[in-house]
C-alpha positions in Angstrom: -29.8 -2.8 8.1 -29.5 -5.2 11.0 -32.5 -6.6 12.8 -33.4 -9.6 15.0 -36.3 -12.0 15.1 -38.0 -13.4 18.1 -36.2 -16.7 17.7 -32.8 -15.0 18.4 -31.6 -14.7 14.8 -29.6 -11.6 13.8 -30.3 -10.7 10.1 -28.5 -8.2 7.8 -30.3 -6.7 4.8 -28.0 -5.1 2.2 -30.2 -2.6 0.3 -29.1 -1.0 -2.9 -31.6 0.8 -5.1 -34.6 -1.5 -5.4 -32.6 -4.6 -4.8 -31.8 -6.3 -1.5 -30.0 -9.3 -0.1 -30.7 -10.9 3.2 -28.1 -12.7 5.2 -28.3 -14.5 8.6 -25.4 -13.3 10.7 -25.9 -15.1 14.0 -28.3 -17.4 15.7 -28.1 -17.2 19.5 -31.3 -19.1 20.2 -32.6 -16.5 22.7 -35.0 -13.7 21.9 -33.0 -10.5 21.4 -34.4 -7.4 23.1 -31.9 -4.8 22.0 -29.2 -4.1 19.4 -26.7 -1.4 20.1 -23.8 -0.3 17.8 -20.5 1.0 19.2 -19.8 4.6 18.3 -17.5 3.5 15.4 -19.9 0.8 14.3 -17.2 -1.9 14.8 -19.2 -3.9 17.4 -22.8 -4.7 17.9 -24.2 -5.6 21.3 -27.0 -8.1 21.3 -29.0 -8.1 24.6 -31.4 -11.0 25.2 -34.6 -11.3 27.2 -32.8 -13.8 29.4 -30.2 -11.3 30.5 -27.3 -12.4 28.3 -25.1 -9.9 26.3 -23.4 -11.0 23.1 -20.9 -9.1 20.9 -21.0 -9.3 17.1 -18.3 -7.8 14.8 -19.9 -7.1 11.4 -16.6 -6.7 9.6 -15.4 -10.1 10.7 -18.6 -11.9 9.8 -18.0 -14.3 12.6 -20.2 -15.8 15.4 -21.8 -13.7 18.1 -19.7 -14.3 21.2 -21.3 -14.4 24.7 -19.8 -11.6 26.7 -22.0 -11.4 29.8 -24.4 -13.8 31.4 -26.4 -13.0 34.5 -27.4 -15.5 37.1 -29.3 -13.6 39.7 -30.7 -10.6 37.9 -31.3 -10.0 34.2 -29.7 -7.1 32.3 -32.3 -4.5 31.6 -30.0 -2.4 29.3 -26.5 -2.1 28.1 -24.6 0.5 26.1 -21.1 1.4 25.1 -19.1 3.7 27.5 -17.7 6.4 25.2 -15.4 7.6 23.9 -14.2 4.4 22.2 -15.6 0.9 22.2 -13.5 -0.9 24.9 -16.0 -0.8 27.7 -19.8 -1.1 28.1 -22.0 -0.2 31.0 -25.1 -2.3 32.0 -27.9 -2.1 34.5 -29.8 -5.0 35.9 -33.4 -5.1 37.0 -32.3 -5.2 40.6 -30.5 -1.9 40.2 -26.8 -2.9 39.8 -24.8 -0.8 37.4 -21.7 -2.5 36.0 -18.8 -1.5 33.8 -17.4 -4.3 31.6 -14.2 -4.7 29.5 -15.5 -5.8 26.1 -12.5 -7.8 25.1 -13.0 -10.6 27.7 -16.1 -9.7 29.7 -14.3 -8.7 32.9 -16.4 -6.7 35.3 -14.3 -3.7 36.2 -16.7 -1.8 38.5 -20.2 -2.1 39.9 -22.5 0.2 41.8 -25.8 -0.9 43.5 -28.5 1.7 43.2 -30.5 0.0 46.0 -33.7 0.4 43.8 -35.4 -1.8 41.3 -35.0 -0.4 37.7 -37.8 -0.3 35.1 -38.0 0.8 31.5 
């Protein structure tokens, strides 16, 4: 079980029978608004309230790596573009839809909806 705290900490609870073990996986020091797993559960996207997207690979037990950082408009949502887990799609509050290459954060395509997006 993965979950985040308001302080920007990603936790992992390993639960077996009536026992559990808690582990801190990453501390990104920004409130995390969404956690999204890739279809094969190899990558976890962490989306912050400030509009930054991080990737975390549970198998590698490494740091969360900053993938995307907005300057003008915060990300409202992001998800994996399936099939596979090489690309993600995001939408900003200002209505810009973008497709990203997850390996290095390259923006491959964008489309402006010309409308403000809300949840």
